[in-house]
C-alpha positions in Angstrom: 72.3 9.1 147.8 73.8 6.0 147.3 71.5 4.3 149.9 68.8 6.3 148.8 69.2 5.3 144.9 69.8 1.2 145.6 66.7 1.3 147.9 64.4 2.9 145.0 66.1 1.1 142.5 65.4 -2.0 144.0 61.8 -1.1 144.9 60.7 0.6 141.5 58.2 -1.7 140.2 56.6 -2.7 143.5 56.2 1.0 144.3 54.3 1.9 141.2 52.1 -0.8 141.1 50.6 -0.3 144.6 50.9 3.7 144.6 50.0 4.5 140.9 47.3 7.2 141.9 49.1 8.7 145.2 46.4 11.7 145.5 43.1 9.0 145.2 41.8 10.3 148.8 43.7 13.3 149.8 41.3 16.9 148.4 43.9 19.0 150.6 47.0 17.7 148.4 44.8 18.6 145.3 43.8 21.6 146.0 46.8 22.4 147.1 48.7 21.3 144.2 46.0 23.2 142.2 46.6 26.7 144.1 50.3 26.1 143.8 49.7 26.1 139.4 47.9 28.9 140.1 50.5 31.0 141.5 53.1 29.6 139.4 51.8 31.2 136.5 54.2 30.6 133.0 56.9 29.1 133.0 59.3 26.2 133.6 58.8 23.9 137.0 60.7 21.0 137.9 59.7 18.2 140.1 62.4 17.3 141.9 62.0 13.6 143.4 59.2 12.9 141.5 59.5 9.3 141.5 56.8 7.2 139.3 56.1 10.6 137.6 52.9 10.7 139.1 52.8 14.2 140.8 54.6 15.5 137.3 51.4 14.4 135.4 49.0 15.5 137.6 50.8 19.2 137.8 51.1 19.2 133.7 47.5 18.2 133.5 47.2 21.7 135.7 48.4 23.3 132.4 52.2 23.1 134.5 55.3 23.2 131.7 57.3 20.6 134.2 59.0 18.4 133.9 60.7 15.5 136.7 64.3 14.5 137.7 65.1 11.9 140.0 67.6 9.4 141.7 67.0 6.3 140.5 67.0 5.4 137.6 64.6 2.8 137.6 61.9 5.2 139.5 63.3 7.4 136.0 62.1 4.3 133.7 58.7 3.9 135.2 58.0 7.8 134.8 59.2 7.4 131.5 57.3 4.7 130.0 53.8 5.6 131.7 54.0 9.1 131.0 56.0 9.1 127.3 54.6 13.0 127.0 56.7 14.6 129.3 60.4 14.8 129.9 61.9 13.0 132.8 65.5 12.6 134.0 67.9 11.6 136.3 69.8 13.7 138.6 70.3 14.4 142.3 68.6 17.4 143.5 71.5 18.5 145.6 73.3 19.3 142.0 71.3 20.5 140.1 72.3 21.1 136.2 70.2 23.5 135.7 71.3 27.7 135.2 70.6 30.2 138.0 67.5 31.8 138.2 65.6 29.1 135.2 62.5 28.0 136.9 59.8 29.7 137.4 58.7 26.5 139.9 60.2 24.0 142.3 58.5 21.2 143.9 59.6 18.8 146.1 56.9 16.7 147.3 58.4 14.6 150.2 61.8 14.3 148.4 63.2 15.8 151.3 63.0 13.1 154.0 66.2 10.9 152.9 68.2 14.6 153.3 70.5 14.9 156.3 68.9 17.5 158.8 72.4 19.3 158.6 72.7 18.8 154.6 68.7 20.9 154.6 70.6 24.5 154.2 72.7 23.6 151.4 69.1 21.5 149.5 67.2 24.7 150.4 70.8 27.1 148.4 69.8 24.8 145.9 66.2 25.2 145.0 66.5 29.3 145.9 69.6 29.3 143.3 67.7 27.5 139.9 64.5 29.7 140.9 63.7 33.2 139.3 63.1 35.8 141.9 59.3 35.5 142.5 59.4 31.8 141.9 57.4 29.8 143.8 58.3 26.6 145.3 55.8 24.0 147.5 57.3 21.3 149.7 55.7 18.0 151.3 56.8 16.4 154.1 56.1 14.4 157.5 55.7 16.2 160.2 57.3 15.0 163.8 60.6 14.4 165.1 61.3 10.6 165.1 62.2 8.9 162.1 61.3 6.3 160.4 63.0 3.2 159.0 61.7 1.0 156.2 62.8 -2.5 156.4 62.4 -4.6 153.9 59.5 -3.5 151.6 57.3 -6.1 151.2 60.5 -8.1 151.7 62.5 -6.8 149.7 66.2 -6.8 150.4 67.1 -3.2 151.2 66.4 -0.3 154.6 66.6 3.5 154.1 65.0 6.5 157.4 62.6 8.6 156.2 63.1 12.2 158.1 60.3 13.6 159.5 60.4 16.9 160.4 58.9 20.2 162.4 57.1 22.3 160.1 58.1 25.5 161.9 62.1 24.4 162.0 61.2 23.8 157.8 59.4 27.3 157.3 62.2 28.7 159.5 65.6 26.9 157.5 63.5 28.4 153.8 63.6 31.5 155.6 66.9 31.7 156.0 67.3 29.9 152.4 66.3 33.7 150.9 62.6 32.6 150.6 59.0 33.8 152.2 57.1 31.3 153.2 53.2 32.6 152.5 51.5 29.0 153.9 51.5 26.1 156.5 49.6 23.2 156.1 49.3 20.4 158.4 47.1 17.9 158.1 46.3 14.9 160.8 47.2 11.4 159.3 44.5 9.3 158.1 45.0 5.7 159.7 42.3 4.7 156.5 45.3 6.0 153.7 48.0 3.9 156.1 49.4 7.2 157.1 51.4 6.9 160.1 52.3 10.7 160.7 50.7 14.2 159.9 51.5 15.7 157.1 52.9 18.7 156.3 53.1 21.2 153.3 55.1 24.5 152.9 54.0 27.4 149.9 57.2 29.8 149.6 58.7 32.3 147.0 62.0 33.7 146.5 62.1 37.2 147.7 62.9 39.6 144.4 
């Protein structure tokens, strides 16, 4: 987690400037977020690994009572500055300071990509713990097998691996953690968007 925090603290301002509207040109993603918002209904939602807060703000615009959490203090500072009407906190999604069953929804929008494969069951168990029975989870990640190493982005002195996953494997881990997976969606990579891999999205529900 230290490497991940250092990486995002270092690139935060450049990242926020370059990806100011991460949902632009991505109608499928916007549709999935809208479907998720309709399914969640009333109750608090946590955007875990929220980065500069763009997706958190989008979810709030869909009517959700949502707050963001991120490991990077620099990312949280940008989110608070950009969206002062929303709540953002610094912390680890692996050790949430939330009561059992306190959330109606959890969103992990590409935030599990730095979690080692052996630690994914523990992460999904934590998502399960904080969700109320029937609570909804939306998980986004890059599909594939080989990790992507990002070395010195924009000339900055940091490096980090981004893990790609097989959707069927992730769905199996969610099932083992006590979720019912309702939807598996994979979109092929879009070169015009600078993507290097297919994008995967799982909609799941905590068993009641």
